[in-house]
N, C-alpha and C positions, 0 to 999 in steps of 0.2 A: 473757832478759827484762830484764837489768840496763839501766838507762838509759831504760826505757820510761815513758811517762806512766802515772799511776795508773789512768786509764780503760782504757788499752790492756792493762795487767796484769789488771784485772778482767775485761775481755773474754776474754783468753786463758784465765784460770781458769774462767770460766763456759762457754766453748766446749769446753774440755777435759772438764769435768764432763758436759756434754751428750753429747759424743763417747763418753765411757766408757760411758754408759748405752745409747747407740745401738749401739755395737760389741758390748756384752754381749748385746743383743737380736738384732741382725742379723748379727753377725760382721764380718769384715774388709771386706765389701762394703757396709757401712752408707753410706747416701746422704749425701754432703757437703751437698747442698742441704737435706735434711731436718734435718741438724745445725744448719745456719745458721738455718733457719726456727724450730726449737724453741728455739735460743739467742736468738732475736730480733735477729739481725744479718744483714747481707747476706752472700751467698756470697763476695764479694770480701774481706770481713773474715776469714772462715774461711780463705780461701786465702792471705791475707797472713800469718797466723800459722802455717799449715800448708800450704806450697806444693804438697805432694804427698800422696797417700793414705798413702804410706809414712811421711812425716813425722808425720802424724796418729797412725798406729798406733804408731810409736816413742814418742810422747809418752804415749799411752794406757797402754802397757805398761811404762813406765819403772820404776815401783815394783816391779812383779812381777819384772822382770828383775833389779833390784837385790837383791831377796829371794833369787832363785836364785843369784846370785853370792855373796852372804853365806853361803848354805847350802853351796856348793861349798868355800868357804874353811874352814868349820867341819868339813866331812867330810874334808878333807885330813889332819887329825890322826888319823883312824881307823887302826887297825892293819891291817885287811883292806882293801887298796886296791881290789880288785875289787868287794867288797860296797859300799864307799863310792861307787864310780863307778855301780854299778847302782842304788843308792838314789837318787842325785842324778838319774840319767836317768829313774827312775820318777817323781820329783817334777816334773821338767820336763814329762813326759808328762801328769801330772795337772793341772799349771798350764795346759798347752796345751789340754786338754779343758775345763777350768773357765772359762778366759778365752777365750771365742770370739774368733777372729781372731788369737790369738798364733801359732798354727802358720802361718797365712798370712803374718804379719809376718816370721817366721823364714825362710819360703821365698822371699821376694822377692829376696834376694841371697845368693850363695855367700859364705862368709867372706872369701875372698881377693880378691874383686872390689872395685874402687874403694877402694884402700888409703888409709888416713888418715881415712876417713869413719866416724864412730861409727854403730853400728846395733845393734839387738837381737841379731841373729845374731852379730855380731862380739863383743859383750860377753859373751853367753852362751858363745860358743865359747872365749873366753879363760879363763873360769871353769872350764868343763868340761875344758879342756886341762890344767889343773893336776891334776885327778883322773886323767885318762887317762895323763898323763906318769908319775905315780907308779905306776899299775898296769902300764904298759909297763916301767918300770925294774925292777919287782919280778917281771916276767914272769907276771903273773896274768891277762893278756888276750893275745890274738893280737898278734903284732908288726906286722901289716899294717893294723891299725885306726887310723883318724884321727878327729879330732873332727868333721870334715866328715861322715864316714860315719855317726857316731852321731847327729848332728843331722838328717841326711836320714832316718835310721831313725825318730826320734821324730816329726818333722814328718809323715812318710808315714803312720805309724800314727795320729796324731791326725787328719789329714785324711781318711783312709780310714774311720775309725770314728765321726766326729762326728755323723753322721745316723742312727746305729743307735738303737733304742729305749733301750738301755742302753749308751751308748758307753764308759763306764768299764770295764765287764766285758769287752766285746769288745776294747778297747785293751789291757787287762791280759793277756788271753790271747795276743794277737799279740806283746806285749812279752816275755812269758815265752818264747815260741818263739824270738824273735830273740836274747835274752840267752843262751839255751842254745847258740847258734852262735858266740859270740865268746870262749869260754874259751881259755886258752893252748894247750891240746892239741887243739883242734878243727881240722879241715882246712877 
């Protein structure tokens, strides 16, 4: 946004605030037209700031993604690398359930597609990779696990449980079942 006129910066900030509310209410499929209408701007203005739905979702979740990255860095200092990884994955799952649409945003692109492009998945993947690498080095998780595997697992659980009456309980149960399967000695 550097170099933009002050009215363009205000539009961006206002559209983003409206988008955050709409995504929280409707999930990743929130209507761009409704966002424009509620923000009091034309749909072309929304599309100028956010040319794709993915760009809009990335902006909406930027702070949550940063919080998850900060948490991964903090957990990296923990002695039990497996527990640190599991705790971070549990927090990622909780964020994905609480922030409707985050799981959708993470599922739009695999981590290694379109190299060089910043994305929620790439940023979260890099943070999670730090924890996974430590657990792999210490042999506290299976050697064949990748961060892509773990993100697919979290996104899958979040998407599969988001419409349950109590999604957090259902997601936690599925998560515990999955975590039991990625210990160092499991086949």
